C-alpha positions in Angstrom: -15.9 68.4 -66.8 -14.6 71.3 -68.9 -11.9 69.0 -70.3 -14.6 66.5 -71.3 -16.6 69.1 -73.1 -13.6 70.5 -74.9 -12.6 67.0 -76.0 -16.2 66.3 -77.2 -16.3 69.5 -79.1 -12.8 68.9 -80.6 -13.9 65.8 -82.4 -17.6 66.6 -82.5 -18.6 63.6 -80.5 -22.0 63.5 -78.9 -21.9 60.5 -76.6 -25.2 59.1 -75.3 -25.8 59.2 -71.6 -25.0 55.6 -70.7 -22.5 53.9 -68.5 -20.8 51.4 -70.9 -19.9 51.5 -74.5 -18.8 48.5 -76.7 -15.6 48.6 -78.8 -17.8 49.0 -81.9 -19.5 52.1 -80.5 -16.2 53.7 -79.4 -14.8 52.9 -82.8 -17.7 54.6 -84.5 -17.7 57.7 -82.1 -14.0 58.2 -82.4 -13.7 57.3 -86.1 -11.0 54.7 -85.4 -10.9 51.0 -86.3 -11.4 48.6 -83.5 -7.9 47.0 -83.9 -6.4 50.4 -83.3 -8.3 50.6 -80.0 -7.1 47.1 -79.0 -3.5 48.1 -79.9 -3.7 51.3 -77.8 -4.9 49.2 -74.8 -1.5 47.4 -75.0 0.5 50.6 -75.5 -1.2 53.0 -73.1 -1.5 51.6 -69.5 -4.1 54.2 -68.7 -6.6 52.7 -71.2 -8.1 49.7 -69.4 -11.7 49.0 -70.4 -13.6 46.4 -68.4 -13.6 43.0 -69.9 -16.4 40.5 -69.3 -16.9 37.3 -71.1 -14.4 38.3 -73.7 -16.1 41.6 -74.5 -14.7 45.1 -73.9 -16.8 47.7 -72.1 -15.5 51.2 -72.2 -16.7 53.8 -69.7 -17.1 57.5 -70.5 -13.6 58.3 -69.0 -12.1 55.6 -71.3 -13.7 57.2 -74.3 -12.4 60.6 -73.3 -8.9 59.0 -73.0 -9.2 57.6 -76.5 -10.2 61.0 -77.8 -7.2 62.5 -76.0 -4.8 59.9 -77.4 -6.2 60.4 -80.9 -5.7 64.1 -80.6 -2.1 63.7 -79.4 -1.2 61.2 -82.1 -3.2 62.5 -85.1 -3.7 66.2 -84.5 -0.7 67.3 -82.4 1.8 65.1 -84.1 3.1 63.2 -81.0 4.8 59.8 -81.4 3.4 57.0 -79.4 6.3 57.3 -76.8 5.8 61.1 -76.7 2.0 60.6 -76.1 2.8 58.1 -73.3 5.0 60.7 -71.6 2.4 63.4 -72.1 -0.3 61.2 -70.6 1.9 60.0 -67.7 2.6 63.7 -66.8 -1.1 64.4 -66.9 -2.1 68.0 -66.0 1.5 69.2 -65.3 2.1 69.9 -69.0 -1.3 71.6 -69.5 -0.6 74.0 -66.6 2.7 75.0 -68.2 1.0 75.9 -71.4 -1.7 77.9 -69.7 0.8 80.5 -68.6 3.6 80.9 -71.2 7.0 82.0 -69.7 7.7 85.7 -69.9 11.5 85.6 -70.6 14.0 83.4 -72.4 15.5 82.3 -69.1 12.0 81.1 -67.9 11.5 79.3 -71.2 14.9 77.5 -70.8 14.1 76.6 -67.2 10.8 75.1 -68.3 12.4 73.2 -71.1 15.1 71.9 -68.8 12.5 70.6 -66.2 10.4 68.9 -69.0 13.5 67.2 -70.3 14.5 66.0 -66.9 11.0 64.6 -66.4 11.2 62.9 -69.8 14.6 61.5 -69.0 13.4 60.1 -65.7 10.4 58.5 -67.4 12.6 57.1 -70.1 15.0 55.6 -67.6 12.2 53.9 -65.7 10.6 52.4 -68.9 13.7 51.3 -70.8 
């Protein structure tokens, strides 16, 4: 839940307390165009809103994911493929940034392990 509040504060989103949101509502809350959200659904496998009768219904976790994707792409400067890797790794990357390495050797070991993970992901996808 702390992650949710941090994401809400980051983009100053005050979501109503309801179960489902339409694409128009998510577009308005996240300040994105709806075609961008539809494109992200194709690119990011984690983003899977419910579809009923041709309409998309996003849950709160979907909106949080949209906010995270937007932050990665727009604020942190990730490419789409870099953001996909970051989301695929999940909390593993966040943990590594919580405690920065103390020595150059530790920094190099961390970089090596992240590069190996990226290489494995890249080999699976392409």
